[in-house]
C-alpha positions, -999 to +999 in steps of 0.1 A: +072-363-781+055-373-749+030-401-753-005-395-742-012-431-734-015-442-698-009-475-681-034-486-655-026-499-621-055-515-603-057-523-566-080-523-536-082-490-517-099-483-485-124-453-483-111-446-448-077-439-462-091-417-489-112-393-469-104-400-433-139-409-423-152-442-410-158-468-437-193-469-451-213-501-454-205-505-490-185-533-505-149-527-515-143-527-552-111-525-572-103-490-584-081-483-613-056-454-613-042-441-645-005-433-645+014-416-673+040-436-691+077-428-688+092-408-717+113-429-741+150-432-733+174-410-751+189-426-782+224-441-778+254-428-796+257-446-829+290-455-843+296-456-880+325-474-896+341-458-926+357-479-952+391-465-949+423-486-946+430-472-911+396-483-898+385-450-881+354-447-860+331-417-865+308-414-835+277-393-838+257-375-811+221-381-803+211-352-826+229-368-855+258-343-855+292-359-862+319-356-836+353-347-850+375-376-839+402-393-859+419-422-842+449-439-857+465-469-840+499-484-848+515-516-837+545-511-813+565-542-822+558-559-789+542-591-797+517-609-774+542-637-769+567-613-752+539-601-728+529-637-721+565-647-711+565-620-683+536-636-664+552-671-661+584-655-648+565-638-620+546-670-613+578-690-614+595-666-589+566-669-565+566-706-568+604-707-561+599-685-530+570-707-518+591-738-522+620-723-502+597-718-472+602-742-444+570-737-425+542-731-451+515-737-425+527-708-404+530-684-434+495-694-445+481-689-410+499-655-407+485-644-441+450-654-430+454-636-396+466-604-414+435-606-437+411-610-408+429-581-389+426-558-419+389-567-423+381-561-386+401-529-384+384-515-414+350-523-398+360-507-366+373-476-383+341-472-403+321-476-371+341-449-354+338-427-384+300-428-382+301-413-347+292-376-347+321-359-330+349-385-329+363-381-365+368-343-360+385-349-326+408-376-340+417-353-369+427-325-344+447-350-324+465-361-356+473-325-366+485-317-331+508-348-330+522-340-365+530-305-354+547-317-322+567-343-341+579-318-366+589-293-339+606-320-318+625-338-347+626-316-378+631-280-369+666-280-355+696-295-372+709-317-343+674-332-339+672-339-376+705-357-376+695-377-345+663-387-363+681-397-395+706-418-374+678-435-356+660-443-389+692-457-404+699-479-373+664-492-373+666-500-410+699-519-405+684-538-376+655-549-397+673-556-430+706-567-414+741-556-424+752-568-458 
């Protein structure tokens, strides 16, 4: 179904570019070049609605063959009003937490500093990742350190118990005793 019509693109061309010789003493004239047109785009999938009480959609392929698909939807009993009440609770909780803060300026500055640090760190990591050998070397270092950590802290039972105790003590230092 290819079309035999062509579209014309006209422009000035230099004879020196065409044959590699010095330009002759003739005036430059516009030359038209005929280009074939693009084939038409494939037809989109057409959807037909059937007049059934369940409102099923019957899609067809580009060749007109029907795809066997029956979709039935049912309501779950959850109304949009129930979903809408969850969002204000989250917003209300965040507003209450914001109001309890004593130094809002410091929290905002800290959040901005964290965002800038994440942005600069991601830029630095992507720059390092573009270097030819460095990502492979860093991967080997990571594998080596993981093996060393597993051997030092996870292989033997006394070492595992010491690691678990250290994790628990650090957790209680951060969270505090309740």
